[in-house]
C-alpha angles and dihedrals in degrees: 000000000000120000119223095176125017126214089258091056091046088056089061091055105036123051092213121113135181125336092020102044100102102176118079100182144338113241100181138024128181127186119227122244093259125069090194094066138008101246108138094022109134145175142191115216134180133229113184107210110211136180087248095069108127094230098057099080090062101030093081124338107224092006109056114199127170107246113250091231089060091049086054090049091051090051090048091052089050088048090057091048089051088065095051123100122188109264094030116137115251110284139189122223122205118194109222098179148339120219136178087029114173133173109202107169136012119262112218138183111291094033121125110218111213105203116204119191129175127178106232097175130021114187101169105273096004121076139181112206124186111215137187133179116208134188116195090348095305121115109244098171140000141181144165109237125205111203139175119215125203135172106267123253096002091132095029094054091049091052091046091052090055092055120092114252093252091053093239117133124196 
């Protein structure tokens, strides 16, 4: 299985870290038909679900199942990665909503989640991304994600520049 984007590269795009980084690698990326926007751009990413996941001891004892909300989070992270193009400045993605969300089959330790994400509408800073999670070729969950994208640290760097060098405010 070829790797388009490694975990190290994903860390430069997504702000998530362990235990909340839910994409291990991107194995496929395809540009959309339009260079002016990203509609049609899509990826396939992988999340390896292991017995060591921190949520399994409590969800559920004796019958570990990946929580649906974390499947949705993995799909949302893949959705954000679907927008990214190499050479883009750092960006932040804010999930505004998830619709048409369905959980069809349980995801258990040992499964490999194949996360599919395709941008179906790009309206500047607002995106609609169709996502699916598959295990062994079967859809286990799906959702349409509405996201807002902004250039990272625009506000944070302005606020940091206003702070004194020693970090003390009066």
